[in-house]
C-alpha positions as CSV (number, residue, x, y, z in Angstrom):
1,Q,0.2,0.0,-0.1
2,V,1.3,3.1,-0.9
3,Q,2.0,5.9,1.6
4,L,3.9,9.1,1.7
5,V,4.1,10.4,5.5
6,E,5.2,14.1,6.1
7,S,7.2,15.2,9.5
8,G,8.7,18.2,10.5
9,G,6.3,21.2,10.6
10,G,5.3,22.9,13.8
11,L,5.2,26.4,15.1
12,V,7.8,28.9,14.4
13,Q,9.0,32.7,14.7
14,P,8.5,34.7,11.4
15,G,12.5,34.3,9.7
16,G,12.7,30.8,11.0
17,S,13.9,27.8,9.4
18,L,12.2,24.5,9.3
19,M,12.4,21.3,7.4
20,L,9.8,19.2,6.0
21,S,10.2,15.5,5.4
22,C,8.1,13.0,3.2
23,V,8.8,9.4,3.3
24,A,7.4,7.2,0.8
25,S,6.6,4.0,0.7
26,A,5.7,1.3,-1.6
27,L,7.0,3.2,-4.6
28,K,9.6,3.0,-6.7
29,L,10.8,7.2,-6.2
30,T,12.8,6.9,-9.8
31,Q,9.5,6.7,-11.3
32,Y,7.8,9.6,-10.1
33,N,8.2,13.6,-9.7
34,M,8.1,14.8,-6.3
35,S,6.3,17.5,-5.4
36,W,5.1,20.2,-2.5
37,Y,1.7,21.9,-2.3
38,R,0.5,23.8,0.6
39,Q,-3.2,24.9,1.5
40,P,-3.6,28.0,3.6
41,P,-6.4,28.9,6.0
42,G,-9.4,29.4,4.4
43,A,-7.9,29.2,0.5
44,Q,-7.5,26.5,-1.8
45,R,-4.3,24.1,-2.1
46,E,-1.7,25.4,-3.9
47,W,1.5,24.0,-5.9
48,I,4.9,25.5,-4.4
49,A,7.9,23.3,-5.4
50,S,8.3,20.4,-7.8
51,I,11.7,18.2,-8.3
52,G,12.1,15.5,-11.7
53,R,13.9,12.4,-11.3
54,F,17.1,14.5,-12.4
55,E,16.7,16.8,-9.7
56,T,15.4,19.1,-12.0
57,T,13.7,21.4,-9.6
58,A,10.8,24.5,-10.1
59,Y,9.4,26.7,-7.4
60,A,6.1,29.3,-7.4
61,D,7.4,32.8,-7.1
62,S,6.0,33.0,-3.9
63,V,8.8,30.8,-2.3
64,K,11.3,31.1,-5.3
65,G,14.8,31.9,-3.1
66,R,13.4,31.1,0.5
67,F,12.6,27.1,-0.4
68,V,15.0,24.4,-1.6
69,I,13.4,21.1,-2.4
70,S,15.6,17.9,-2.7
71,R,15.1,13.9,-3.1
72,D,16.4,11.1,-2.0
73,N,15.8,7.9,-4.3
74,D,17.3,5.4,-2.2
75,Q,15.6,6.5,0.8
76,K,12.6,7.2,-1.1
77,T,12.3,10.3,0.9
78,S,11.8,14.2,-0.3
79,N,13.0,17.2,1.5
80,L,11.8,20.8,1.9
81,Q,13.8,23.1,3.5
82,M,12.1,26.8,4.1
83,N,13.8,29.8,5.4
84,N,13.4,33.2,5.8
85,L,9.8,32.3,7.2
86,I,6.5,34.8,6.6
87,P,3.4,34.5,8.5
88,E,2.0,34.1,5.0
89,D,3.7,30.7,4.6
90,T,1.3,29.5,7.1
91,A,-0.3,26.6,5.8
92,V,-0.8,23.1,5.3
93,Y,1.8,21.2,3.9
94,Y,1.2,18.3,1.8
95,C,3.7,16.0,-0.1
96,N,2.6,14.2,-3.8
97,A,4.2,11.9,-5.8
98,R,3.2,12.0,-9.6
99,S,3.6,9.1,-12.1
100,R,6.3,9.9,-14.4
101,Y,3.6,7.1,-16.6
102,S,0.2,7.4,-15.6
103,G,-0.1,10.5,-14.1
104,R,-1.3,9.0,-11.0
105,D,-1.0,11.3,-8.7
106,F,-0.5,10.3,-4.6
107,W,-0.6,12.1,-1.5
108,G,0.4,12.8,2.4
109,Q,-2.2,13.2,5.0
110,G,-0.7,16.9,5.6
111,I,1.3,18.9,7.9
112,Q,0.5,22.4,10.0
113,V,3.2,24.7,9.5
114,T,2.7,28.1,11.3
115,V,4.5,31.0,11.3
116,S,3.8,33.3,14.1
117,S,5.3,35.7,16.7
């Protein structure tokens, strides 16, 4: 059974950093593009970062220069390093794996990140 499990969220002050981790089970990660999305309070889920098989990355303008996405295919993990956090980064963050062949999506359960003083 495929599972994506996020960890590393929590409360952080503005200007602080957090690293989110996503561990995938029952997936051959090289067959998937990995992404992170977030859903702010009262808003729709939005894409923020992706990393392809060969570690090509893409970022939403709102996080470019502050967030870094990475992956480790052997460990079946994807990380999201978040720096210089601002209150607008407060959201539930979701890990996503999308098959490069079928386009099928798998999602984590989501993890809360709150940026507040």
